[in-house]
N, C-alpha and C positions, 0 to 999 in steps of 0.2 A: 244320436244327436238330438239336441233340443232346438226345435224349429217353430218360429212364429210366422203366421200369415196374416197380412192385412189386405182384405179384399175378399168378399164372399160371393163373387160371381163365378162363372164357369171355370176360369183359369185358376184363380186362387183356391177354390174348393177342390178342383181336380188334383192340383199339386199337393194340397194338404192331405187329401185322401191317399195319394200314392206314397207320401212319406210315412203316413200312419200305418199303411199296410206293410211297409218295409221295416216296421218296428221302431220308428223314431217317435220321440215325445213331441207331439204336434199340438200347437195352441193357436187359437184365432184371436187376433186383435180386433175387438169390436168397438167401433167408433160410437161416440155419443149419439143417441137417438136411433141407432140401428138395432133392429130386432133380428136375432139369428136363432133358429131352432136348435134343440139339443142334439139333433142328428139330421143328416141330409142323405137322401137316397141318391146313389151314384149309378149312372149307366154310361159306359164308355166303350170305345173300340180300341182295343190294345193291339197295336201292330208289331209288337216285338217278336212274336212266336209264329205267326202265320202270315203268308203273303197278303191275304185280303183282310187281315185283322181278326180278332176274336172278341166278340161282344162279352162284356163283363158287367155284372151288377154287384153293388156293395153298399155299405153304409158308412158314412163318415161321421164319427162321434165328435161333436164340437166341444172343445175344452177352451174356455176363455183364458186369455193371457192375463197374467197379473201385472200390476204396476211395479216398476223398479226391477224388472226381470232382465236376465242376461240369457241370450240365445246364441247358438252357433250360427244360425242363419235367420234373417227376417226377410221373407218374400213379400214384396209389395206388388199387388196386381190391382191397380186402379186406372181409370182414364187419365191420360197424361195431364189434362187440365186440373186434376185433383191431386197431383203429386205434392204440391206445397202443403195442402191440408193433411195429407198422409204423414209427411215428415214432421209436421207440427204435432200430430198425435203421438209419434214416437218420442219427441222431445218432452211433451207434456207428461207422458207416463214414465219418462226416464228409462226407456228400453234400449238395451245395448246389444250389439251383434253385427255381423256382416250382413249388409243389405243387398238384396238382388232385386232389380227392377224388372217387372214384366208389364210395362205400360207404354210401349212404343214411344219412348222418350229419346229423341235424336237431336236435341238442342246442342248448342255450343258448350264447351267446357266451362266457360264463365257462368253460364246459366245454371249448370249443374252445381257449381261451387256455391252460388248464391242460394239455391234452394236447400242444399244439404247442410249449410252452416258448419257446425262442428264436426261433421262426419268426414273422416279422411277417406280417400277413395283411390282405386286403381281401375284401369279398364282392360278388359280382355276381349279383343276383337270388338264386336258391336254390343257385347253384353257388359253393362256397367255394374260393377260390384263396389260397394261402399262399406266402411266400417266405422264404428264409434266405440272402439275398445282402445283405451289409452295405451295398453301394454302390447298391442299387436304391431309387429314389424311388417311393413309393406315390402313386397318384393320389387 
């Protein structure tokens, strides 16, 4: 899969690293004025294989996302107050794909529709998933 991540904090970087380690093409959307290194050292506690977790170290190689790109998924991990600016970044760069929010956004549906503009969306439990692919049929 081709995955883009907007947000270079702990959550965005950890998910980007995990997808990259799983063999996916992972790209970072770097906002204007942000400086991101070429690689980021990762230290995490992986709880999948041991009851108390297993400490792992690795390196996430940062590949900048290009403008006008299409992605299978676009993960947004920003503070909920910065969601509008994040969506504007996607629009300004003409980025398309299914958007998954990791930003504690629990507002009303009308608020979501206002912020996302042209993005169609569906909800799965409390996880909001959005898309901006004209040919995608929503379930």
